[in-house]
Backbone bond lengths (Angstrom), bond angles and torsions (degrees), N, CA, C in turn:
res aa  C-N    CA-C-N  psi(-1)  N-CA   C-N-CA  omega(-1)  CA-C   N-CA-C  phi
1 X - - - 1.443 - - 1.564 108.90 -
2 X 1.309 115.21 150.74 1.458 121.25 179.98 1.536 110.69 -90.13
3 X 1.339 114.07 140.07 1.473 119.76 179.44 1.542 105.81 -134.19
4 X 1.340 114.34 153.37 1.452 121.29 175.66 1.516 108.67 -113.81
5 X 1.346 115.12 134.40 1.468 119.68 177.74 1.507 109.16 -70.73
6 X 1.335 119.79 128.14 1.462 121.21 179.12 1.513 113.65 -114.88
7 X 1.342 116.56 -5.07 1.446 121.94 175.03 1.522 109.80 -144.45
8 X 1.318 116.80 131.07 1.499 121.62 -178.55 1.517 109.70 -51.13
9 X 1.309 115.89 131.06 1.468 121.08 -175.88 1.508 110.57 -142.77
10 X 1.320 115.94 139.34 1.443 121.38 171.77 1.558 107.35 -111.49
11 X 1.342 113.86 131.62 1.466 118.68 -178.32 1.499 108.53 -126.30
12 X 1.324 113.73 153.67 1.476 120.58 176.46 1.544 106.55 -94.02
13 X 1.361 113.59 131.89 1.470 119.65 174.77 1.503 107.84 -128.81
14 X 1.349 115.34 178.63 1.462 119.86 -179.94 1.560 108.86 -63.89
15 X 1.321 118.07 -23.97 1.476 120.56 -178.25 1.533 112.60 -95.19
16 X 1.346 118.41 3.10 1.471 121.76 -179.74 1.522 109.96 115.68
17 X 1.354 114.61 -172.57 1.477 119.58 179.81 1.491 111.97 -69.16
18 X 1.304 118.54 140.60 1.465 125.68 178.05 1.508 110.20 -128.10
19 X 1.293 116.35 130.84 1.479 121.46 177.16 1.498 108.42 -91.66
20 X 1.303 119.07 127.02 1.459 124.16 174.11 1.523 108.91 -101.38
21 X 1.336 117.54 108.52 1.476 118.72 -179.78 1.505 111.39 -75.65
22 X 1.331 116.11 155.55 1.458 123.72 178.16 1.534 106.85 -60.93
23 X 1.340 116.08 136.23 1.424 121.34 178.37 1.522 114.83 95.02
24 X 1.319 116.69 -14.37 1.465 120.85 -178.74 1.524 110.31 -63.92
25 X 1.300 117.51 137.75 1.451 123.80 -179.43 1.503 107.86 -101.12
26 X 1.325 116.63 127.50 1.477 121.18 -175.93 1.522 110.44 -127.99
27 X 1.335 115.40 151.89 1.464 121.40 169.03 1.531 105.44 -98.31
28 X 1.325 116.91 117.08 1.468 120.18 -176.52 1.533 109.59 -124.92
29 X 1.300 112.93 150.08 1.487 118.87 167.15 1.521 106.89 -79.16
30 X 1.339 117.22 163.82 1.468 118.41 177.05 1.509 112.10 -61.25
31 X 1.328 118.35 -32.90 1.454 119.31 177.80 1.534 112.73 -67.01
32 X 1.336 114.47 -41.08 1.496 117.98 177.21 1.525 111.29 -64.31
33 X 1.354 115.88 -40.79 1.464 119.14 179.03 1.542 111.30 -63.14
34 X 1.328 115.19 -39.53 1.442 120.00 179.15 1.537 111.30 -65.12
35 X 1.333 114.51 -38.94 1.455 121.50 178.82 1.549 110.96 -61.38
36 X 1.345 115.24 -39.61 1.456 119.82 -177.65 1.544 111.50 -82.86
37 X 1.344 117.71 -19.57 1.427 121.91 172.43 1.530 114.42 60.45
38 X 1.323 115.65 -128.11 1.493 120.56 -176.24 1.532 112.32 -78.00
39 X 1.315 118.88 3.81 1.457 121.16 179.29 1.550 111.98 -79.11
40 X 1.328 116.52 -15.78 1.460 121.72 179.09 1.526 110.02 -131.91
41 X 1.336 116.03 155.66 1.456 120.74 174.27 1.513 109.52 -130.68
42 X 1.332 117.38 142.53 1.477 119.28 179.28 1.490 110.04 -64.84
43 X 1.308 116.67 147.23 1.459 121.54 176.87 1.516 107.57 -89.37
44 X 1.302 116.14 123.24 1.448 122.51 -177.60 1.524 112.06 -91.64
45 X 1.322 116.65 173.10 1.486 118.98 177.06 1.520 111.83 -62.42
46 X 1.340 116.49 -26.92 1.466 119.06 177.11 1.510 111.29 -64.18
47 X 1.338 115.59 -30.27 1.483 120.35 178.54 1.485 114.12 -83.35
48 X 1.350 117.81 -8.91 1.478 120.58 -168.67 1.516 113.36 -61.04
49 X 1.307 119.39 -31.75 1.475 119.03 178.61 1.503 109.77 -63.47
50 X 1.319 117.38 -48.60 1.459 121.79 -179.63 1.548 111.87 -64.20
51 X 1.301 116.67 -39.67 1.450 121.74 -178.09 1.538 111.96 -68.32
52 X 1.351 115.84 -34.07 1.444 117.90 -176.35 1.514 111.28 -63.46
53 X 1.343 118.78 -24.29 1.427 121.16 176.81 1.522 113.23 -65.48
54 X 1.383 112.92 -28.14 1.452 119.82 -175.24 1.542 111.41 -112.24
55 X 1.308 117.48 21.16 1.472 121.02 -174.04 1.525 110.64 -52.11
56 X 1.329 117.63 -41.25 1.469 120.86 -179.30 1.499 113.64 -67.91
57 X 1.372 117.69 -20.79 1.452 119.65 -174.65 1.531 112.47 -92.43
58 X 1.314 120.57 -5.22 1.466 121.67 177.43 1.509 110.26 -62.37
59 X 1.306 116.73 126.18 1.457 122.15 -177.45 1.528 110.08 -109.56
60 X 1.302 115.94 150.56 1.445 120.97 170.82 1.544 108.62 -98.05
61 X 1.312 117.14 136.98 1.450 119.95 178.81 1.530 111.28 -80.10
62 X 1.303 117.07 127.95 1.472 118.65 179.16 1.529 111.55 -85.50
63 X 1.336 116.28 65.56 1.463 118.65 -178.03 1.502 111.20 -89.44
64 X 1.309 120.69 -14.60 1.436 122.20 178.27 1.538 109.28 -87.47
65 X 1.299 119.19 154.29 1.457 121.24 -179.71 1.554 110.44 -70.44
66 X 1.334 119.04 -8.49 1.479 120.17 -179.01 1.523 111.32 -96.37
67 X 1.335 119.01 3.28 1.457 121.06 -179.02 1.528 110.51 -70.58
68 X 1.333 116.25 140.92 1.462 117.76 179.04 1.529 111.19 -69.16
69 X 1.324 116.26 140.45 1.483 119.91 -176.67 1.501 113.14 -64.38
70 X 1.322 119.65 -31.41 1.453 120.22 -174.13 1.552 113.56 -76.88
71 X 1.347 117.00 -4.97 1.442 118.61 -173.78 1.529 112.20 -82.57
72 X 1.318 120.72 -13.81 1.439 122.14 -177.52 1.499 111.15 -142.15
73 X 1.281 122.58 139.23 1.506 125.02 -7.19 1.529 109.09 -72.80
74 X 1.298 116.40 152.83 1.473 120.28 -178.05 1.539 108.69 -66.93
75 X 1.295 115.71 148.64 1.446 121.02 177.97 1.515 110.14 -66.78
76 X 1.328 115.74 134.43 1.469 117.80 -179.59 1.514 111.86 -76.63
77 X 1.289 114.84 136.37 1.499 121.70 176.97 1.507 107.27 -136.73
78 X 1.326 116.66 141.62 1.421 121.19 176.07 1.526 110.44 -139.55
79 X 1.304 116.39 141.68 1.491 117.41 174.86 1.526 106.65 -146.07
80 X 1.287 114.77 153.57 1.449 124.13 179.26 1.526 107.85 -104.78
81 X 1.326 117.92 123.28 1.464 121.11 -179.64 1.543 107.76 -78.15
82 X 1.342 115.19 163.15 1.481 118.63 177.45 1.526 111.98 -60.28
83 X 1.335 116.35 -25.21 1.472 119.81 179.71 1.529 112.61 -81.50
84 X 1.322 117.05 -2.79 1.444 121.51 177.66 1.516 113.66 88.92
85 X 1.342 119.17 20.01 1.416 122.91 176.66 1.520 109.69 -96.02
86 X 1.304 115.39 141.88 1.471 119.65 178.90 1.542 108.55 -96.71
87 X 1.354 115.05 124.50 1.460 121.47 179.57 1.523 107.25 -111.55
88 X 1.323 117.00 130.20 1.441 121.53 -177.49 1.516 111.95 -132.82
89 X 1.305 117.14 153.27 1.472 122.45 168.75 1.532 106.37 -140.02
90 X 1.298 117.62 151.74 1.456 121.92 178.11 1.528 111.41 88.02
91 X 1.316 114.19 -168.75 1.462 120.72 -175.43 1.487 109.02 -108.94
92 X 1.364 116.08 133.36 1.458 123.02 -177.15 1.519 110.33 -117.13
93 X 1.312 116.46 134.58 1.456 120.10 179.24 1.525 112.23 -88.83
94 X 1.357 118.66 -24.31 1.458 121.24 -176.14 1.527 109.72 -146.13
95 X 1.321 115.52 85.39 1.471 121.71 -178.20 1.530 110.38 -65.03
96 X 1.317 118.20 -31.55 1.469 119.70 178.99 1.523 109.13 -58.95
97 X 1.315 117.89 -48.59 1.468 121.61 -177.93 1.515 110.16 -63.42
98 X 1.299 119.63 -36.74 1.482 123.56 -179.63 1.509 108.71 -67.02
99 X 1.319 118.18 -45.33 1.463 121.23 178.73 1.506 111.79 -64.37
100 X 1.320 116.19 -44.29 1.451 120.94 177.67 1.542 113.87 -59.96
101 X 1.304 115.07 -40.29 1.436 121.84 178.59 1.538 113.32 -64.29
102 X 1.379 115.40 -39.82 1.445 119.04 -179.46 1.516 115.43 -81.94
103 X 1.337 116.53 -15.48 1.491 119.82 -177.16 1.480 113.31 -124.88
104 X 1.299 118.21 28.03 1.468 123.40 -176.57 1.534 112.80 -55.26
105 X 1.354 116.42 -32.58 1.460 121.22 -177.35 1.512 112.91 -100.62
106 X 1.320 119.37 10.42 1.451 124.20 179.67 1.519 111.37 -141.40
107 X 1.362 114.97 82.21 1.495 119.41 -174.82 1.525 113.06 -62.85
108 X 1.348 120.83 -39.81 1.466 118.40 178.63 1.539 112.45 -61.44
109 X 1.334 117.03 -40.80 1.478 119.74 176.69 1.547 109.17 -66.43
110 X 1.330 118.99 -40.07 1.421 122.78 176.70 1.520 111.07 -57.05
111 X 1.322 117.52 -47.69 1.434 120.96 177.87 1.531 112.02 -59.24
112 X 1.323 116.00 -44.93 1.491 119.98 179.99 1.501 112.10 -61.59
113 X 1.369 117.42 -46.07 1.468 119.64 -179.50 1.501 112.88 -68.66
114 X 1.343 117.95 -37.62 1.479 120.60 176.87 1.506 110.17 -61.75
115 X 1.301 118.48 -44.04 1.504 122.13 178.69 1.504 109.73 -62.21
116 X 1.309 116.30 -37.56 1.487 120.22 -175.35 1.526 112.26 -77.19
117 X 1.356 118.44 -38.07 1.433 121.28 -168.75 1.545 115.82 -110.23
118 X 1.338 118.06 -13.15 1.437 120.33 -176.48 1.526 108.64 -126.37
119 X 1.336 114.85 118.39 1.492 121.75 -172.75 1.529 112.67 -57.62
120 X 1.320 116.36 -34.09 1.468 119.89 -177.49 1.497 113.62 -56.74
121 X 1.334 118.06 -30.60 1.440 122.76 -176.48 1.508 114.23 -98.73
122 X 1.325 116.48 2.12 1.483 121.08 -178.87 1.502 111.55 -82.67
123 X 1.319 114.60 167.43 1.463 121.29 -173.60 1.553 115.38 -52.59
124 X 1.329 117.01 -45.46 1.498 116.75 -178.35 1.527 114.36 -62.37
125 X 1.354 115.14 -24.66 1.489 118.13 -176.86 1.508 113.48 -104.04
126 X 1.326 114.92 -0.42 1.463 119.89 -172.72 1.542 112.37 -61.72
127 X 1.301 118.55 -42.64 1.461 121.25 179.93 1.526 112.10 -59.06
128 X 1.324 115.33 -40.52 1.484 119.22 -179.38 1.514 108.58 -66.81
129 X 1.311 119.13 -40.98 1.472 122.61 178.80 1.542 109.28 -63.84
130 X 1.293 116.87 -40.05 1.495 121.27 -178.95 1.545 110.26 -65.51
131 X 1.354 116.43 -40.48 1.476 119.60 177.64 1.530 109.31 -66.60
132 X 1.315 117.55 -44.29 1.463 120.79 -179.28 1.535 110.56 -62.22
133 X 1.369 115.42 -40.04 1.460 118.83 176.71 1.501 113.48 -61.65
134 X 1.321 115.39 -48.73 1.480 121.30 179.21 1.515 111.03 -58.46
135 X 1.304 118.63 -42.39 1.482 121.07 179.67 1.540 110.90 -64.25
136 X 1.321 116.68 -45.78 1.489 118.84 -178.61 1.515 110.32 -67.65
137 X 1.307 119.62 -40.78 1.448 123.19 177.69 1.527 110.17 -61.32
138 X 1.315 116.34 -42.71 1.456 120.05 177.52 1.502 113.53 -63.06
139 X 1.303 116.92 -40.04 1.492 120.52 177.11 1.514 110.50 -62.94
140 X 1.342 115.35 -45.86 1.484 117.82 177.31 1.524 112.58 -61.45
141 X 1.293 115.39 -37.86 1.479 119.14 -176.61 1.522 111.26 -75.24
142 X 1.308 119.49 -51.65 1.431 123.20 -172.01 1.546 113.63 -84.40
143 X 1.351 115.04 -44.77 1.483 118.95 179.75 1.520 112.15 -84.14
144 X 1.340 115.09 -32.92 1.468 119.38 -177.98 1.502 114.53 -93.40
145 X 1.317 117.80 -10.30 1.451 122.19 177.68 1.501 114.08 70.44
146 X 1.379 118.06 22.38 1.462 119.10 179.68 1.537 110.80 -86.06
147 X 1.309 117.36 153.13 1.515 118.48 170.21 1.510 108.94 -60.89
148 X 1.324 117.73 154.69 1.458 122.08 -174.14 1.538 112.56 -57.99
149 X 1.343 116.89 -44.46 1.456 121.22 -178.47 1.546 111.63 -61.15
150 X 1.309 117.39 -44.36 1.469 120.42 178.16 1.540 111.13 -68.59
151 X 1.325 116.51 -36.53 1.454 121.20 178.99 1.537 108.70 -62.89
152 X 1.336 117.75 -42.17 1.448 121.31 -179.89 1.550 110.88 -66.69
153 X 1.307 115.13 -40.95 1.477 117.86 177.91 1.536 111.84 -62.42
154 X 1.314 115.80 -43.93 1.491 120.71 179.67 1.525 110.16 -62.59
155 X 1.325 115.89 -42.42 1.506 119.96 179.22 1.500 108.28 -62.95
156 X 1.313 119.04 -45.16 1.499 120.54 -179.27 1.540 109.45 -65.31
157 X 1.295 117.77 -35.85 1.454 120.79 178.04 1.524 110.83 -63.08
158 X 1.304 118.46 -46.44 1.447 122.12 -178.12 1.524 111.08 -66.84
159 X 1.357 116.54 -38.79 1.463 120.84 -179.65 1.545 111.56 -83.78
160 X 1.320 117.47 2.80 1.455 123.41 179.74 1.514 111.61 54.17
161 X 1.326 114.45 50.59 1.478 118.50 178.71 1.503 111.39 -139.17
162 X 1.338 118.54 40.33 1.433 122.02 177.15 1.525 111.63 -61.11
163 X 1.307 117.59 -34.61 1.450 121.87 177.99 1.537 112.11 -59.23
164 X 1.314 117.26 -21.77 1.468 121.40 -179.12 1.517 113.47 -102.45
165 X 1.328 117.52 5.47 1.466 122.48 -176.12 1.548 112.76 -50.27
166 X 1.320 120.76 -47.09 1.440 118.84 179.88 1.526 112.35 -60.87
167 X 1.332 119.12 -38.09 1.473 122.65 179.03 1.548 109.68 -69.70
168 X 1.325 116.45 -42.29 1.457 121.21 -177.06 1.538 112.24 -66.63
169 X 1.320 116.57 -33.71 1.464 120.12 -177.68 1.525 112.06 -94.82
170 X 1.327 117.20 -4.42 1.478 120.15 178.62 1.514 113.07 76.33
171 X 1.326 117.79 22.29 1.488 120.99 -178.49 1.523 109.63 -91.50
């Protein structure tokens, strides 16, 4: 049966600790589901429309000693749809780099996806990023002797937020 992870969980497997992110769809045996308890919920027929979009991404947990070693963690894959949606499967260590790689030629889309998928660029963290940007730009300008515009660009480059440069500089 298919289950969806509803609470972040780290489990021990034959291959080591595995983090199960919220929203992950898994194929579990009843014993595995019982072991995870309230951390997962069964996917009902009402959910089937949404699940069918991710049918290929449903993973089986290798909790038994007979599970193949290559099945976990799943290989990370990302693709950008023609509509500008980011589709991913597997575990990613640096979503910012993935988004930047897929949207290098479309900065407005890059900004949208970064705000949507990376907490650092979201509204609650924006003030902190703005302060960090101003500090780095000031260091480049005053200590490094760079013109303000170049200092701001270098700061945005280091903080991986070039897509937000107009917002950061107030232009």
